[in-house]
N, C-alpha and C positions, 0 to 999 in steps of 0.2 A: 767772415762770421766770427763773432766774439767767442771767447772761451766758454762763457756761460751758456750761450746759444748752442754751441757744439755739444756740450755736456747734456743739455736738455734733449737734443735730437738723439743722442746715443741712448739716453734713458728711454725715450719713446720707442726706439727700435728694439731695445732689449725687452720692454714691456710687451710689444707686439709679438716678438718671438716667443716669449713665455706664454702668452695667451694662445698662440697657435700650437705650441707644444702641448698645452693642457687640453686644447680642443682635439688635437690628434690622438692624445692619450685616451680621452673620453670615447672617441669613435672606435678605437681598438678594443677598449673594454666592452663597449656595447656589442661590437661584432663578435668578440669571443663569447660573451654571454649568450648571444643569440645562437651561435653554433653549438654551444654546450646544451642549450635547451632543446634544440632540434635533435641532437645526438641522443640525449637522454630520453626524449619522447619516442624516438624511433626504436631505441633499445628496449624500452619498456613495452612497446607494441609487439616486438619480436618475441620477448620473453613471455608476454601474456598469451600470444598466439600459440607458441610452442606448448605452454602449460595447458591451454585449452585442447590442443591436439593430443596431448599425452593421456587425456581422459578416455580415448577410444583406440583400441587396438584391433587388428584383424582377429575376429573371434572364432573363426572356423574355416571351412573350405571356401574356395572362391566359386563364383558363378561361372558358367561357361563363357568363354571369350572367343570371338571369331574375328578374323581379319577380313575386312571388306575389300572389294576390288580397287577402291580409290585410296586405300591406305588407312581408312578409319577403322578403329577397333571397337567392337561392341561387346559389352559385358552384361549379361542378364541371365536369369533363370528361364528355362523353356516356357514360352507362352506369355512372358511379361513384356508388354509393349509400352506401358506408361506408368508413371511419369518418365519422361526422357530427360536425362541430365547430360548435356553436351559440355565437354571440357576442351577448350582451345588452348593449346600449350606449345611451348618451344623448349626443346631439351637444353638450350643454352641459357634460358631465362632464369635468373636467380629467384625471382618472385614465384615462378612455377615450381622451383625446387622447394621453396618454403611451403607452397600450397600442398605439394605432395607429402611433405613431412608432417604437415598439420592436419590436412583433411583427406589425404589419400586413403587411409584406412576406413574412414567413414563411407566413402563411395564404394569401396570393396564390400563392406558389410551390408550396405543398403541393397546392393545387387545380389549378394548371397542370400539375403532375407526375402528376396522377391519383391522388394519395395521400390525398385527403380531399374531402369534400363540406362546404363551408362555408356556414352560414346566418347572415345578419345580422338581428338583431331589434332595431329601434330603438324605445325606450320613453322615457317621461319620468318621472324619479324625483323631481324637485324639486317642492316645494309652496310655496316662498316666491318672492317677486319680487326681482329681475327674472329670476332663472334659470328659473323655470317658463315664463314667456311666451317667453323666448329659445328654450328647448327646443321648445316647441310650434310656434313659427314655422318653425324649421329642419326639424322632423319632418314638418310638413304640407307644406312645400315639397318635401322629398325624395319624398313620395308623388305629386308632380306629374310625376316622372320615371319614364317607363314602360319605357325601354330600360335593360337591366341594365348594360351597359358604361358608359353615361352616368351611371347611378346610382352606380356605383363611383367614377367620377371626381368626381362632385358630393359624395359621401360624404367623400372625401379633402380636397376644398376646404373643407368645413365644419369639419373638424378643424384644418386649417391656419389658418383664420381665426376660430377659436373666441374669443368675447369673454370678458372676465374675469367672475367670478361676482358682481361688484358693479356691473356696468354693463349697460345695455340694449344689446343687439346683435342680430345676425342680422336686420337690417331687411329689409323686402321688396325694396327696391332692391338691397341687397347680394346677397340670395339670387338675384335674377334675373340679376345680373351674373355671379355665380359659376356659375350654371347654364349660361349661354352659354359661359363659359370652359371648362366641363367638356364642351362639345360638344352640349348640349341644343338641338335645333332645332325641337321641336314648336311649332306655331303657338299652341297654347293654354297654353303654359307660363307666360308672363307673367301672364295673367289668373288662372290657377289659383293661383299664388303669392300674388297680391294679395288674392284673395278668402279665402284660408286656409280653404277649404272642407273640408279633410281633418282638421281638428283633432278633431272629434267621433269619427271613425273611429279616429284615432290614440289618443285617450284610452281608448276602449273596448278597443282592443288592449292598451294598457298595463295596464289593469285585469285583463284576462284572463291576461296573462303573469305579473303579480305574484301573482295568485291560484294559478295552476297550477304555476308554477315555484318559488315561494317564494324569491325572490331577496333577498339581503341588501344588494345594491347593484349598482353598475356600475363597471367592466365585470365581467360574469360569463361565464366560458368553460366550456362543458361538452363533453365528448367522449363520444359515444354515450350522452348523457343524464346523465353523471356529472360533477359540477362538479370542476374542477381547482384546485389551490392557486394563488394569485396569484403565488407565487414561481416557479412553473413557467410560468404564462401570460406573465410579463414577461421571460422569458429565452428568446430564439428557439431556441437549441439544445435546451433542455429541452422546449419546446413541440413542436418537431419530433419529438423522441424519443417524447414521450407519444402523439402522433398515429400515428407509425409502429408503436409497440408495440401500440396499440389495434387496428390492422389485423391484427395477428398473433393476437390473442386471439379 
C-alpha cells in the first residue's frame, strides 16, 4: 500500500470515527432532552395536582365509619346509600399516597355532607420485595383496628409515613406507635400487629377484589361501580362534580 493510499485510508477512518462520535453525541443529547421533558411534565403534574388538592380541606366533623367483616371500611352519614364511591388502594403505593394527599379531604367532606357513601378497599398489588411485605404488614395491622374513626386516623398515618419502594418499612414497632397516635386503645392491638395474623385474610380479599373488579392498578376509584379517569380522581373539584352528578342520575 502506497503512502498516499495509507494516508487516505487513515483519513477515511478518522472521518468515520468523527461521524460516529457526532451521531452518538446527538443520541445522548436527544435522550437527555427526552428525560428532561418527561421529568418536567411529571413534576408539573404533581405540583398541579397538589395545588388542586390544597383547595379543599376537611371542613368539619367526619361521617360515621364502620369496619366491615371483610376488612372494607365504609364512611357515610346514617341513611346515605348512594352514590357509592369505592376506593381501591394499597398502603405501599406512592400514587395512592398522592391521591390521599390530593383528594382524601374531598372524600371525607362529601361523606360528612351526606353526598356520598365512601368505601375503602385495601389490597396488596405488589409481588416483589420489599414492597410486598411492607404492604402486607400495614394492611394486616389496619385489620387490627376495629373502630372506624380510629381506622381512618390510622389509614392517614400510614400514608403520611409511607416508606420508599426500595426500603423495608412499616415495621411492627412503627405500626404499633402510629396506631396509638391514631387513638387506638384496644388492649389486643399490640399483640395483633406483632402476630400479623390477618395476612392470610387480607391476601384472600386481595385475590377476590382483583378477580371480580378487574383492577389495572391502584388507586382505582369507582362511582356507583363505574371506574373514573385518574385525571378526575386527582382533581378535587372534578371529583366532587363527578360524585354530585352521579347523585342526580
